[in-house]
C-alpha positions as CSV (number, residue, x, y, z in Angstrom):
1,M,-4.1,26.4,4.8
2,A,-6.6,27.8,7.1
3,E,-7.1,25.9,10.5
4,V,-10.4,25.0,12.0
5,E,-11.1,25.5,15.5
6,I,-11.7,22.5,17.4
7,G,-12.1,24.2,20.8
8,I,-10.4,27.0,22.8
9,G,-6.7,26.0,22.7
10,K,-6.6,23.5,20.1
11,S,-7.1,24.0,16.2
12,G,-6.6,21.7,13.2
13,R,-6.5,21.4,9.7
14,Q,-9.5,20.1,7.3
15,A,-8.2,16.9,5.8
16,Y,-9.8,14.8,3.2
17,G,-10.1,11.4,2.1
18,F,-10.9,9.6,-1.4
19,D,-14.5,9.8,-0.7
20,D,-14.4,13.5,-0.3
21,I,-12.9,14.6,-3.8
22,A,-13.2,14.2,-7.4
23,I,-11.2,14.4,-10.7
24,V,-12.2,17.3,-12.7
25,P,-12.0,16.5,-16.7
26,S,-9.6,18.7,-18.8
27,R,-10.4,20.4,-22.2
28,R,-9.4,17.1,-24.2
29,T,-9.9,13.3,-23.9
30,R,-7.8,10.7,-25.4
31,D,-8.0,7.3,-26.3
32,P,-7.3,4.7,-23.5
33,E,-4.6,2.7,-25.7
34,D,-2.7,6.0,-26.1
35,V,-2.3,6.4,-22.1
36,S,0.5,4.9,-20.5
37,I,0.3,3.7,-17.0
38,T,4.1,2.4,-16.3
39,W,6.2,3.2,-13.3
40,D,9.7,3.2,-12.9
41,I,11.8,3.2,-9.5
42,D,15.8,3.1,-9.6
43,A,16.5,0.6,-12.4
44,F,13.0,-1.1,-12.3
45,R,10.2,-0.5,-14.8
46,F,6.6,-1.9,-14.4
47,D,3.5,-2.0,-16.6
48,L,1.4,-1.6,-13.4
49,P,1.8,1.2,-10.7
50,L,1.3,-1.4,-8.2
51,L,2.7,-2.8,-5.0
52,G,0.7,-5.8,-3.5
53,S,0.7,-4.9,0.2
54,A,3.2,-7.5,2.7
55,M,0.5,-8.9,4.3
56,D,0.4,-12.7,4.9
57,G,-3.4,-13.1,3.5
58,V,-2.4,-11.3,0.1
59,I,1.2,-12.0,-0.8
60,S,2.9,-15.5,-0.9
61,P,5.9,-16.2,-3.1
62,R,3.0,-17.6,-5.5
63,S,1.0,-14.5,-5.7
64,A,4.1,-12.3,-5.8
65,I,5.4,-14.1,-8.8
66,E,1.8,-13.8,-10.6
67,I,1.8,-10.0,-9.5
68,G,5.0,-9.8,-11.1
69,K,4.0,-11.5,-14.2
70,L,1.0,-9.2,-14.6
71,G,3.3,-6.0,-14.6
72,G,3.0,-5.1,-10.6
73,L,5.4,-5.8,-7.4
74,G,4.3,-8.0,-4.8
75,V,6.0,-7.3,-1.4
76,L,6.4,-10.4,0.9
77,N,6.3,-9.8,4.6
78,L,9.7,-11.3,6.2
79,E,8.5,-11.3,9.6
80,G,5.2,-13.3,8.4
81,L,4.3,-17.1,8.4
82,W,6.6,-17.7,5.3
83,T,9.7,-17.2,7.4
84,R,8.4,-18.4,10.4
85,Y,7.3,-21.9,8.9
86,K,8.6,-24.1,6.1
87,N,5.2,-25.0,5.0
88,P,2.9,-22.2,6.3
89,Y,-0.2,-23.6,4.4
90,P,-1.6,-25.7,7.4
91,I,-1.3,-22.4,9.7
92,L,-3.3,-20.5,7.0
93,E,-6.0,-23.3,6.8
94,E,-6.0,-23.0,10.6
95,I,-6.4,-19.3,10.6
96,A,-9.3,-19.4,8.3
97,T,-11.3,-21.7,10.4
98,L,-10.7,-19.7,13.7
99,D,-14.1,-18.0,15.1
100,D,-14.0,-14.3,15.6
101,A,-13.7,-14.5,19.3
102,T,-10.4,-16.3,19.2
103,A,-8.7,-15.6,16.2
104,T,-6.5,-12.8,17.5
105,K,-5.2,-14.4,20.5
106,R,-4.7,-17.9,18.4
107,M,-2.7,-15.7,15.9
108,Q,-0.7,-14.1,18.4
109,E,0.4,-17.7,19.4
110,L,0.8,-18.6,15.8
111,Y,3.2,-15.8,15.3
112,A,5.4,-16.2,18.4
113,E,7.0,-18.9,16.2
114,P,10.6,-17.5,15.7
115,I,11.9,-16.0,12.3
116,K,14.1,-18.5,10.7
117,P,16.9,-16.6,8.7
118,E,17.4,-19.4,6.5
119,L,13.8,-19.2,5.0
120,I,14.4,-15.3,4.2
121,G,16.8,-16.5,1.4
122,E,14.6,-19.5,0.4
123,R,11.6,-17.0,-0.1
124,I,13.4,-14.5,-1.9
125,Q,15.2,-16.9,-4.3
126,Q,12.0,-18.6,-5.2
127,I,10.4,-15.3,-6.5
128,K,13.8,-14.3,-8.3
129,D,13.7,-17.9,-9.9
130,A,10.4,-17.0,-11.6
131,G,12.1,-14.0,-13.2
132,V,10.2,-11.2,-11.6
133,T,11.5,-8.3,-9.2
134,A,11.8,-9.4,-6.0
135,A,10.6,-7.3,-3.1
136,A,10.3,-8.0,0.5
137,S,9.7,-6.1,3.9
138,L,11.2,-5.7,7.5
139,T,9.9,-3.5,10.1
140,P,12.6,-1.0,11.5
141,Q,13.2,-3.0,14.9
142,R,14.2,-6.3,12.9
143,V,16.5,-4.5,10.0
144,Q,19.7,-4.5,11.7
145,G,19.3,-8.1,13.0
146,L,18.0,-9.6,9.5
147,H,19.1,-7.3,6.7
148,K,21.9,-9.4,5.8
149,H,20.0,-12.4,4.9
150,V,17.9,-10.3,2.8
151,L,20.8,-8.7,0.9
152,D,22.7,-12.3,0.6
153,A,19.6,-13.5,-1.0
154,G,19.8,-11.1,-3.8
155,I,16.7,-8.9,-3.1
156,D,15.9,-6.1,-5.8
157,I,13.9,-3.7,-3.9
158,F,14.4,-3.6,0.2
159,V,11.2,-2.3,1.8
160,I,11.4,-1.0,5.4
161,Q,7.8,-0.8,6.6
162,G,6.1,-0.1,9.8
163,T,2.9,1.7,11.3
164,V,4.9,4.8,11.3
165,V,8.3,5.2,10.2
166,S,10.3,8.3,11.2
167,A,13.8,9.7,10.2
168,E,14.3,10.5,14.2
169,H,13.4,7.7,16.2
170,V,14.2,8.2,20.0
171,S,14.8,5.6,22.4
172,S,16.3,5.2,25.7
173,R,16.7,1.5,25.5
174,S,18.4,0.6,22.2
175,E,20.4,2.0,19.7
176,P,17.6,3.0,16.8
177,L,18.2,2.4,13.4
178,N,19.9,5.2,11.4
179,L,18.0,5.1,8.3
180,K,20.3,7.8,6.3
181,K,23.3,5.6,7.2
182,F,21.7,2.3,6.6
183,I,20.4,3.5,3.1
184,G,23.6,5.1,2.1
185,D,25.7,1.8,2.5
186,L,23.0,-0.3,0.4
187,D,23.4,-0.8,-3.3
188,V,19.7,-1.5,-3.9
189,P,16.7,0.9,-3.6
190,V,15.1,1.3,-0.4
191,I,11.1,2.2,0.0
192,V,10.2,3.3,3.7
193,G,7.2,4.2,5.5
194,G,4.3,4.7,6.5
195,C,4.1,8.5,6.9
196,A,1.3,10.9,6.3
197,S,2.6,14.4,7.1
198,F,4.6,16.7,5.0
199,S,7.3,17.2,7.7
200,T,8.0,13.1,8.2
201,A,7.9,12.8,4.4
202,L,10.6,15.3,3.6
203,H,12.7,14.2,6.6
204,L,12.4,10.7,5.2
205,M,13.3,11.7,1.7
206,R,16.4,13.2,3.2
207,T,17.7,9.7,4.2
208,G,17.9,8.7,0.6
209,A,15.0,6.7,0.3
210,A,13.9,5.8,-3.4
211,G,10.4,5.7,-2.3
212,L,7.9,6.7,0.5
213,L,4.7,4.7,1.5
214,V,2.3,7.1,2.5
215,G,-0.6,6.3,4.5
216,V,-1.4,5.2,8.3
217,G,-4.3,3.4,9.2
218,P,-6.5,3.7,6.2
219,G,-6.4,0.1,5.4
220,H,-9.6,-2.2,5.5
221,A,-7.7,-4.5,8.0
222,C,-5.9,-1.8,10.2
223,T,-7.3,-0.5,13.4
224,T,-4.7,1.7,14.2
225,R,-7.0,4.9,13.9
226,G,-9.0,3.2,16.7
227,V,-6.6,1.8,18.8
228,L,-4.2,4.8,18.7
229,G,-6.0,7.4,17.4
230,V,-3.4,8.4,14.8
231,G,-3.8,8.9,11.1
232,V,-4.6,11.5,8.2
233,P,-7.2,10.9,5.4
234,M,-5.5,9.8,2.4
235,A,-6.0,12.6,-0.1
236,T,-4.4,14.9,2.3
237,A,-1.9,12.7,3.2
238,I,-0.6,12.1,-0.4
239,A,-1.0,15.7,-1.0
240,D,1.1,16.9,1.7
241,A,3.8,14.2,0.5
242,A,3.7,15.4,-2.8
243,G,4.3,18.8,-1.4
244,A,7.3,17.8,0.3
245,R,8.8,16.1,-2.8
246,M,8.6,19.3,-4.7
247,R,10.5,21.0,-1.3
248,Y,13.0,18.1,-1.6
249,L,13.8,18.4,-5.4
250,D,14.7,22.0,-4.8
251,E,16.8,21.5,-2.2
252,S,18.5,18.3,-3.4
253,G,19.0,19.6,-7.0
254,G,16.6,17.4,-8.6
255,R,16.6,13.9,-6.9
256,Y,13.2,12.6,-7.2
257,V,11.4,10.3,-4.5
258,H,8.4,8.0,-5.5
259,I,5.4,8.4,-3.4
260,I,3.6,5.3,-2.8
261,A,-0.1,5.7,-1.6
262,D,-0.5,2.6,1.0
263,G,-4.1,1.6,2.1
264,G,-7.6,2.8,1.9
265,M,-8.3,2.2,-1.6
266,R,-11.1,-0.3,-2.6
267,T,-11.9,0.6,-6.4
268,G,-10.1,1.9,-9.8
269,G,-11.6,5.2,-8.8
270,D,-9.8,5.2,-5.8
271,V,-6.5,4.2,-7.6
272,A,-7.2,7.3,-9.9
273,K,-7.8,9.6,-7.2
274,A,-4.5,8.5,-5.3
275,I,-2.3,9.1,-8.5
276,A,-3.9,12.7,-9.6
277,C,-3.3,13.7,-5.7
278,G,0.6,13.3,-6.5
279,A,1.3,9.5,-5.9
280,D,3.4,7.4,-8.2
281,A,2.1,4.1,-7.2
282,V,-0.2,2.8,-4.9
283,M,0.2,-0.2,-2.4
284,I,-3.2,-2.4,-1.9
285,G,-4.1,-5.1,0.3
286,S,-7.7,-5.9,0.7
287,P,-8.6,-6.0,-3.1
288,L,-6.1,-8.5,-4.0
289,A,-7.1,-10.7,-0.7
290,K,-10.4,-11.3,-2.8
291,A,-8.3,-13.1,-5.6
292,V,-8.6,-16.7,-6.2
293,E,-4.5,-16.8,-5.9
294,S,-4.5,-15.1,-2.7
295,P,-3.2,-17.3,0.4
296,G,-5.8,-16.0,3.1
297,R,-8.4,-18.5,2.2
298,G,-11.1,-15.7,2.2
299,Y,-9.4,-13.8,5.0
300,H,-7.3,-10.9,5.1
301,W,-5.4,-9.6,8.3
302,G,-2.9,-6.7,8.9
303,M,0.6,-6.5,9.7
304,A,-0.2,-5.8,13.4
305,T,-3.2,-8.2,13.8
306,F,-0.5,-10.5,15.8
307,H,1.5,-7.9,17.8
308,P,2.0,-9.6,21.2
309,D,0.8,-7.0,23.3
310,L,-1.1,-4.3,21.3
311,P,-2.6,-5.7,18.2
312,R,-3.5,-3.2,15.6
313,G,-5.4,-5.1,12.9
314,T,-8.3,-7.4,12.6
315,R,-9.0,-10.5,10.5
316,V,-11.5,-9.8,8.0
317,R,-13.7,-11.9,5.8
318,T,-13.4,-11.3,2.1
319,T,-15.3,-12.8,-0.8
320,T,-13.3,-14.2,-3.8
321,I,-14.3,-12.5,-6.8
322,G,-11.6,-13.4,-9.4
323,T,-8.3,-14.1,-10.5
324,L,-5.6,-11.8,-10.0
325,K,-5.4,-10.8,-13.7
326,E,-9.4,-10.1,-13.6
327,I,-8.9,-7.7,-10.4
328,L,-5.9,-6.0,-11.7
329,V,-6.5,-5.9,-15.4
330,G,-9.7,-7.3,-16.2
331,P,-12.2,-8.0,-17.8
332,A,-14.6,-7.3,-15.3
333,P,-17.8,-8.7,-15.0
334,V,-19.0,-6.4,-12.2
335,N,-19.8,-2.7,-12.4
336,D,-18.6,-1.5,-8.8
337,G,-14.9,-0.9,-9.7
338,S,-13.6,-3.6,-7.5
339,M,-12.3,-5.3,-10.7
340,N,-9.9,-4.1,-13.3
341,L,-8.5,-1.4,-11.1
342,F,-5.8,-0.5,-13.7
343,G,-8.3,-0.3,-16.6
344,G,-10.2,2.2,-14.3
345,L,-7.0,3.9,-13.9
346,R,-6.1,3.9,-17.6
347,T,-9.7,5.1,-18.6
348,S,-10.0,7.6,-15.7
349,M,-6.8,9.2,-17.5
350,A,-7.8,8.9,-20.9
351,T,-11.3,10.5,-19.9
352,T,-9.5,13.4,-18.4
353,G,-7.2,13.7,-21.2
354,Y,-3.8,12.8,-19.3
355,A,-1.0,10.9,-21.3
356,N,1.1,9.6,-18.5
357,L,1.1,9.2,-14.6
358,K,3.4,12.3,-14.2
359,E,0.9,14.5,-16.0
360,F,-1.9,12.7,-14.2
361,Q,-0.5,14.3,-10.9
362,K,-1.1,17.7,-11.9
363,A,-4.8,16.8,-12.6
364,E,-7.5,19.4,-11.0
365,V,-9.2,18.0,-8.2
366,M,-12.5,19.4,-6.6
367,I,-13.8,19.1,-2.9
368,A,-17.1,17.0,-3.7
369,P,-18.4,14.7,-1.2
370,S,-22.0,15.4,-2.5
371,L,-21.0,13.2,-5.7
372,Q,-20.4,10.1,-3.3
373,T,-24.0,10.5,-1.8
374,E,-25.7,11.1,-5.3
375,G,-24.2,8.2,-6.6
376,K,-25.7,6.2,-3.7
377,S,-28.6,7.8,-3.9
378,L,-29.0,7.0,-7.9
379,Q,-28.4,3.4,-7.0
380,R,-30.7,3.5,-4.5
381,S,-33.7,4.7,-6.7
382,Q,-32.8,2.3,-9.3
383,G,-32.6,-0.7,-7.1
384,V,-28.8,-1.4,-7.2
385,G,-26.6,-1.9,-4.5
386,M,-28.6,-3.2,-1.6
387,G,-28.9,-6.6,-3.2
388,G,-30.5,-5.5,-6.4
389,R,-29.3,-4.9,-9.7
């Protein structure tokens, strides 16, 4: 791809987010009931290609269970409030009452409470006892110290997640996690991320990971791009990772690694675009934070909001709009795409003629930022979107 000159001595590729692209209809359409949006990873099958983001304001054991019953997979943050406090609900209530000026500092204090390893097993077992697939996440820095508790609890899918995860971490102060050896020694599938480039995705695939989280800094509650200046627009990041998967399929003799678009999706249309760019599933947080069942009490915050030295997230006020069921599979009482996300995906696939997710990954897309502008202009002309209907 041709690079654009930024200035003398520096050039870069043009990259695209979801608002910059549109899915092109094919020569056929389908009945939505004939479209399959099921997703398989390792031995597990899900009715929805969905992972609930491992954020304390989104996933509790209770909401993970509800998401599991609806056909998705909730990922519990094992470094969050659920493993630091036996009863985190009073802490969640306090976070919801904090004013913006003091929220980050107070959350840093609340998250300074040590992780209690025995709670790891309790939370995972609570999810498993409900009869749904249990998934939970640790950062690479915590994996070696806590992974035994996770495995002993019978975790089904292990997620190793950070702002950026690489297969080649260099440190002069500690022995870094050897992802390839670690994953090779496990009997459970491992999902790793985030990543946002072709080369990083390819190297992570070579570790033996079953899936990759693709996305750095696009989330509503994430400030990584502002604090660190790091990130890649999501459409380009997913397409690059899909390109790495093609390379890895060839070099590995056919081993398929699943790509999970992580962050930056607000509507069913965004979910559809993520799949059309090459994702197998999506990880979402802020849309789920708007559910009645979400533990954030009307707030949503990123995994690094409470970092003791360099917080890279913000506590975002959300509006409760419905149940998890209504947000994920409908029915939707609003027309902005924020509810019935996977009904939107199914209808998008039917409208463009694709029968399943693998086919939809091959959909034609075009660069079309003007479509977003045209839609907003039409809403304004009809008195919609700025308080009118």
